[in-house]
C-alpha positions in Angstrom: 0.0 0.0 0.0 1.0 3.6 -0.3 2.6 5.6 2.5 -0.1 7.2 4.5 1.9 10.4 5.4 3.0 10.8 1.7 -0.6 10.5 0.4 -1.9 12.9 3.1 0.8 15.5 2.4 0.7 15.2 -1.4 -2.9 14.4 -2.1 -3.2 16.5 -5.3 -0.1 15.0 -6.8 -1.2 11.5 -5.9 -4.6 12.1 -7.4 -2.9 13.3 -10.6 -0.7 10.2 -10.9 -3.6 7.8 -10.2 -5.7 9.6 -12.8 -3.3 8.3 -15.4 -4.3 4.7 -14.5 -8.0 5.5 -14.4 -8.3 7.1 -11.0 -8.7 5.5 -7.6 -12.0 4.8 -5.9 -11.9 6.2 -2.4 -9.5 9.1 -3.0 -12.2 11.7 -2.6 -13.4 10.0 0.5 -9.7 10.1 1.6 -9.8 13.9 1.1 -12.9 14.2 3.2 -11.4 12.1 6.0 -8.3 14.2 5.8 -10.3 17.4 6.2 -12.0 16.0 9.3 -8.7 14.8 10.7 -7.1 18.2 10.2 -10.1 19.9 11.8 -9.9 17.5 14.8 -6.2 18.2 15.2 -6.7 21.9 15.0 -9.5 21.9 17.6 -7.4 19.6 19.8 -4.4 21.9 19.7 -6.6 24.9 20.4 -8.2 23.2 23.4 -4.8 22.1 24.7 -3.6 25.6 24.6 -6.8 26.6 26.4 -6.2 24.0 29.0 -2.6 25.2 29.6 -3.9 28.7 30.0 -6.6 27.6 32.4 -4.0 25.7 34.5 -1.9 28.9 34.8 -5.0 30.9 35.7 -6.2 28.3 38.3 -2.8 28.3 39.9 -2.8 32.1 40.1 -6.4 32.1 41.5 -5.4 29.6 44.2 -2.5 31.7 45.3 -4.9 34.6 45.6 -7.4 32.5 47.5 -10.1 32.8 44.8 -12.6 30.0 44.2 -11.6 28.0 41.1 -14.7 25.7 40.8 -15.9 27.1 37.5 -12.5 27.1 35.9 -11.9 23.5 36.9 -15.2 22.4 35.5 -14.4 24.2 32.3 -10.9 22.5 32.2 -12.4 19.1 32.8 -14.8 19.6 29.9 -11.9 20.7 27.7 -9.9 17.6 28.6 -12.9 15.4 27.9 -13.3 16.9 24.5 -9.5 16.5 23.7 -9.8 12.8 24.7 -12.9 12.5 22.4 -11.0 14.2 19.6 -8.1 11.8 20.0 -10.4 8.8 19.7 -11.9 10.4 16.6 -8.5 10.9 15.1 -7.6 7.2 15.7 -10.9 6.2 14.0 -10.1 8.4 11.1 -6.6 6.9 10.8 -8.1 3.4 10.7 -10.4 4.7 7.9 -7.3 6.0 6.1 -5.7 2.6 6.2 -8.8 0.9 5.0 -9.0 3.2 2.1 -5.3 2.8 1.3 -5.8 -1.0 1.1 -8.0 -0.4 -2.0 -5.8 2.3 -3.7 -3.4 1.0 -6.4 0.3 1.8 -6.6 1.6 5.0 -8.2 3.0 4.5 -11.7 6.7 5.1 -12.1 7.5 8.2 -14.1 8.9 6.1 -17.0 5.6 4.3 -17.5 3.8 5.4 -20.7 0.4 7.0 -20.0 -2.5 5.3 -21.6 -6.0 3.9 -21.2 -5.6 0.2 -22.1 -3.3 -2.4 -23.6 -3.6 -0.6 -26.9 -1.3 2.0 -25.4 1.5 -0.4 -24.4 4.8 0.3 -25.9 7.0 -2.4 -27.5 10.6 -2.1 -26.4 12.2 -5.0 -28.3 11.4 -7.9 -30.5 13.6 -11.1 -30.7 13.3 -13.6 -33.5 10.9 -13.7 -36.5 7.7 -15.7 -36.6 8.3 -18.9 -38.6 7.0 -19.0 -42.2 5.2 -22.3 -42.6 4.8 -24.1 -45.9 1.6 -25.6 -44.6 -1.3 -24.3 -42.5 0.0 -24.5 -38.8 -2.4 -26.0 -36.3 -3.4 -24.6 -32.9 -2.4 -26.6 -29.9 -6.0 -27.6 -29.1 -6.0 -29.5 -32.4 -2.4 -30.7 -32.6 -2.2 -31.8 -28.9 -5.1 -34.3 -29.1 -4.0 -35.5 -32.5 -0.6 -36.3 -31.0 -2.3 -37.9 -28.0 -0.5 -35.7 -25.6 -3.3 -33.3 -24.5 -6.7 -34.4 -23.4 -9.2 -31.6 -22.6 -12.4 -33.8 -22.7 -11.2 -36.2 -20.0 -10.0 -33.3 -17.9 -13.5 -31.7 -18.1 -15.0 -35.1 -17.1 -12.6 -35.3 -14.1 -13.0 -31.7 -12.9 -14.7 -29.3 -15.3 -14.0 -26.8 -18.1 -10.7 -25.0 -18.3 -8.6 -27.9 -16.9 -6.0 -30.0 -18.8 -4.8 -33.6 -18.8 -1.4 -34.3 -20.3 -0.4 -37.7 -21.6 3.0 -39.3 -22.0 5.3 -36.9 -23.9 2.9 -34.0 -23.1 3.4 -34.6 -19.4 7.1 -35.2 -19.8 7.5 -31.9 -21.8 5.8 -30.0 -19.0 8.1 -31.6 -16.4 11.1 -31.0 -18.6 10.3 -27.3 -18.9 10.0 -26.9 -15.2 13.4 -28.5 -14.6 15.0 -26.6 -17.4 13.8 -23.3 -16.1 14.8 -24.0 -12.5 18.2 -25.2 -13.6 18.9 -22.1 -15.7 17.7 -19.7 -13.1 19.6 -21.3 -10.2 22.8 -22.3 -12.0 23.3 -19.4 -14.3 21.1 -16.5 -13.1 21.9 -16.7 -9.4 18.5 -17.4 -7.9 18.0 -19.7 -4.9 15.3 -22.3 -5.4 12.5 -22.6 -2.8 9.5 -24.9 -2.6 6.7 -23.0 -0.7 3.3 -24.1 0.4 0.6 -24.1 -2.3 -2.0 -22.7 0.1 -1.7 -19.4 2.0 -3.6 -17.4 4.6 -5.5 -14.1 4.1 -2.7 -12.1 5.6 -0.3 -13.3 2.9 -2.7 -12.4 0.1 -3.2 -9.0 1.7 0.6 -8.5 1.7 1.0 -9.0 -2.0 -2.2 -7.1 -2.9 -4.6 -9.8 -3.9 -6.9 -9.2 -1.0 -9.2 -7.5 -0.4 -9.7 -6.2 -4.0 -9.4 -9.4 -6.0 -11.1 -12.0 -3.8 -13.4 -13.2 -6.7 -10.3 -14.3 -8.6 -9.2 -16.7 -5.9 -10.2 -20.2 -4.7 -10.8 -20.4 -0.9 -10.9 -23.6 1.1 -14.3 -23.8 2.8 -14.1 -23.7 6.6 -10.4 -22.6 6.7 -8.4 -19.5 6.3 -6.5 -21.2 3.4 -6.5 -20.0 -0.2 -5.1 -21.8 -3.2 -2.2 -19.6 -4.5 -2.9 -17.7 -7.7 0.9 -17.4 -8.2 4.1 -18.3 -6.3 4.6 -14.6 -5.9 2.3 -14.8 -2.8 4.0 -17.4 -0.7 7.6 -16.5 -1.8 7.2 -12.8 -1.2 5.7 -13.5 2.3 8.7 -15.7 3.3 10.1 -12.5 4.8 6.8 -10.9 6.0 7.3 -9.0 9.2 11.1 -9.4 9.0 14.0 -7.0 8.7 16.8 -8.1 6.3 20.4 -7.0 6.4 21.3 -4.5 3.7 24.4 -6.5 2.8 22.2 -9.5 2.0 20.3 -7.6 -0.8 19.3 -8.3 -3.4 17.7 -11.6 -2.3 16.8 -13.6 -5.5 14.5 -16.5 -5.2 12.8 -18.8 -7.7 10.0 -21.4 -7.2 8.0 -23.9 -9.1 4.3 -24.1 -8.1 1.0 -24.9 -9.5 -1.3 -21.9 -9.7 -5.0 -21.6 -9.3 -7.3 -18.8 -10.6 -11.0 -18.6 -11.0 -10.5 -16.3 -14.0 -13.5 -14.2 -12.9 -14.5 -11.7 -15.5 -12.5 -13.4 -18.3 -15.2 -15.7 -19.6 -15.3 -15.6 -23.4 -11.5 -14.9 -23.6 -9.2 -17.7 -24.7 -11.8 -20.3 -24.1 -10.1 -22.9 -26.3 -7.0 -24.9 -25.3 -4.9 -24.2 -22.3 -4.0 -20.5 -22.6 -6.4 -19.5 -19.8 -7.2 -22.3 -17.4 -8.0 -22.7 -13.7 -4.9 -24.6 -12.8 -1.5 -24.2 -14.4 2.2 -24.5 -13.6 4.7 -21.7 -13.4 8.3 -20.9 -12.4 8.3 -17.6 -10.5 11.2 -15.2 -9.9 11.1 -12.9 -6.9 13.6 -10.3 -5.7 14.0 -8.2 -2.6 16.2 -5.1 -3.3 17.3 -1.8 -2.1 15.1 1.1 -3.4 18.0 2.7 -5.3 18.7 -0.4 -7.3 15.2 -1.8 -7.9 14.8 -0.6 -11.4 18.2 -2.0 -12.5 17.1 -5.2 -10.9 13.8 -5.1 -12.9 15.8 -5.0 -16.1 17.9 -7.9 -15.0 14.9 -10.0 -14.0 13.1 -9.3 -17.3 16.3 -10.4 -19.1 16.4 -13.6 -17.1 12.9 -14.5 -18.1 13.6 -13.6 -21.8 16.7 -15.8 -21.7 14.5 -18.9 -21.4 12.7 -18.0 -24.6 16.1 -17.3 -26.3 17.4 -20.7 -25.4 14.3 -22.4 -26.7 14.5 -20.5 -29.9 11.0 -19.0 -29.6 10.2 -15.6 -31.1 8.9 -13.0 -28.6 8.5 -9.4 -28.0 8.7 -7.3 -24.8 6.3 -4.4 -24.1 6.1 -2.0 -21.2 2.6 -1.7 -19.9 0.8 1.6 -20.0 -0.7 3.2 -16.9 -4.1 2.0 -17.9 -3.1 -1.7 -18.3 -0.9 -2.1 -15.2 -1.7 -4.4 -12.3 -3.0 -3.1 -9.0 0.3 -3.4 -7.0 2.7 -2.6 -9.8 4.7 0.6 -10.3 6.1 -0.6 -13.6 5.6 -3.8 -15.6 7.1 -5.4 -18.7 5.1 -8.1 -20.4 7.0 -10.7 -22.4 4.8 -12.1 -25.3 5.6 -15.2 -27.2 4.5 -15.8 -30.8 1.8 -18.4 -31.2 1.3 -19.4 -34.9 -1.9 -21.3 -34.1 -3.4 -18.0 -33.0 -1.4 -15.8 -35.4 -0.3 -13.4 -32.7 1.7 -12.7 -29.6 0.5 -13.9 -26.2 1.7 -12.9 -22.8 4.0 -15.5 -21.2 5.5 -13.5 -18.4 4.8 -10.2 -16.5 7.9 -8.7 -14.8 7.0 -6.0 -12.2 8.6 -3.7 -9.7 6.2 -3.0 -6.8 8.6 -0.6 -5.1 7.6 -0.5 -1.4 3.9 -1.2 -2.1 3.9 -4.9 -1.1 6.7 -4.5 1.5 4.7 -1.9 3.4 1.6 -4.2 3.4 3.7 -7.2 4.5 6.1 -5.4 6.8 9.3 -6.4 5.0 12.2 -4.0 5.8 16.0 -3.9 5.6 18.5 -2.2 7.9 21.5 -0.5 6.4 21.9 2.3 9.0 20.2 3.3 12.2 16.7 3.4 10.7 15.1 0.4 8.9 13.5 1.0 5.5 11.0 -0.9 3.4 12.6 -3.1 0.7 11.4 -3.0 -2.9 9.9 -6.2 -4.1 9.9 -7.5 -7.7 8.7 -10.6 -9.4 8.1 -12.1 -12.8 7.2 -15.5 -14.4 10.3 -17.3 -15.5 8.1 -18.6 -17.3 4.5 -19.7 -17.4 5.1 -23.4 -18.1 1.8 -24.2 -19.9 2.1 -21.3 -22.3 5.7 -22.3 -23.0 4.4 -25.8 -23.7 1.9 -24.3 -26.2 4.6 -22.2 -27.8 6.8 -25.2 -28.4 4.1 -27.4 -29.8 2.8 -24.7 -32.2 6.1 -23.2 -33.3 8.0 -26.5 -33.7 5.2 -28.5 -35.5 6.1 -30.2 -38.7 4.0 -31.0 -41.8 3.7 -34.7 -40.8 2.1 -33.7 -37.5 5.2 -34.3 -35.3 6.9 -31.7 -33.1 10.6 -31.1 -33.0 11.9 -30.7 -29.5 14.2 -27.6 -29.0 17.8 -28.7 -28.5 18.0 -27.1 -25.1 15.3 -29.5 -23.8 16.5 -32.8 -25.4 18.8 -33.7 -22.4 15.7 -33.6 -20.2 13.6 -35.8 -22.5 16.1 -38.0 -24.3 14.0 -37.5 -27.4 14.3 -35.2 -30.4 10.8 -35.5 -31.8 7.2 -35.8 -30.3 5.4 -38.3 -32.5 1.7 -39.4 -32.3 1.1 -41.6 -29.3 -0.2 -45.1 -30.1 
């Protein structure tokens, strides 16, 4: 969340910046609360001055032998009012914090101003889409034909928007997970962790999913357990309520987890195949950094995610999201989009974001470099979404005879060069 004192002292500037991302519900109410709070403080200060003057007067009257009953009654009334105003100020401060929980992060000054994804700006493009000498198939056709993807049985087992992988389909998913973890830990310097796949409400509040995005989550009935929408939640909360040593920063962690999303509000989008499903696998990258280095670390994190696509030989582009397309907690986000010939377009495969101190303030994650502890900056990004990488390989590497050539980087993990129809 945003810093309360900063918002209170820079309300017009905050409102102007939030207006670039469509405004923030509650900011006008924040202004009203602030006016009430300032009025309460002013009245309290005036009354305290009055109480001090009364005390001096009562002392003088007592020395002169004058009756002070009326002055004492007046002073008691003033003290009672000051106490009531203090309670009012505390209630207003609680109201401020409740409002802050629903106000998004401020966009970084380098983020392009825009209303939607149409205003995102491409920053680089790597590789050219393959020119096929036959009509390429989408994965929802090619996968079942190869016998490696079964959406009908998945729907029977659970419901729509779930997937069942067979044989080389399952092995390809597992190979991608191991390949990504190996590259990130052995060459990019991340430490692997395996967190819980369920979290409590406090953890979801810390990373910004609660209370605003409750409808996007799956909750376990009768428990304060939620299925994670991304490994960002448990991994970021590893250090919730802790103070790190400055010399230890940046802390770089990566984790494989399944992810669970209700996809509320997305019905009608990407309904075919496994682009948008309720359960999917992902390798997540998370960083805890000093404020002054966080944007350099964002560039490195984005490059680490891109490196997976480079090694797999998959064409992609990277765009910086406009203010109107950014996530709730983000100050700046790069989306990496892989080319999918079956859909004849680029599709997001990773979002790499700097949240600055937004999540750290909610989760209480600090670092100490001097006498005073400061909030760390948190960053994360998919390194990558495994299912969408699976789709990209199947669609980009398909052959005229219906087989799929496995990228050389993955062959040591599969001991195969080609995926052929399963008998």
